[in-house]
N, C-alpha and C positions, 0 to 999 in steps of 0.2 A: 697675350704671350705669343711669341713667335714659334711656330712648329719647325723643328729641325729637318723635317722631310719635305713638306710642301712650301716652306718658307713664307707662309702666310701668317698674319696676325689673327689668331683664333683664341676663343675662350678656353677650349679644352684640347691642347695639342697632343699628338701621338708621342708616347714616351719610348717606343721601341718599334723595330721593323714589324714585329708581330701585330702591334696596335694598328699600324698603317695598313697592313695586309687585311686585317679583319674589317676595318672600316671600308676599304676598297671593295671587299666582297659584299658589303651592304650598300654599295653604290654611292658612297660619299665621293663626290666628284673630285675634290681637292686631293683626296688620298689615292683615287684611281690614277689621276694625272701624275702624282709623285711616284707611284709604283711603276707606271709606264716609263717614266724618266729614269728611275733607278735601275730597272732591269732591261732597259732598251727595247721595250715592247713597242712594236710598230703601231702607229695611231689607228690603223684599221683593225686592230685586234678586237675581239668581242669580249664581253664581260665574263663569260665562262672561263676564258683563259686566265683572267685575273683571279677568279675564285679558285682556280686550281693552284695558283701560287700561294694563296692564303692558307691552303691546307697542307702545303709541303713543309 
């Protein structure tokens, strides 16, 4: 099934922005990349920045 956020064919796609943020906080690369793209986070950002978004 194609994920609406990362645009990849995955077995268990994210169903909401919150799903994507939670997976990014747990270092799922495809979700981290989708989150960076969605919020325009610079590629040099660190993972704690992404975790902060997941909690907001």
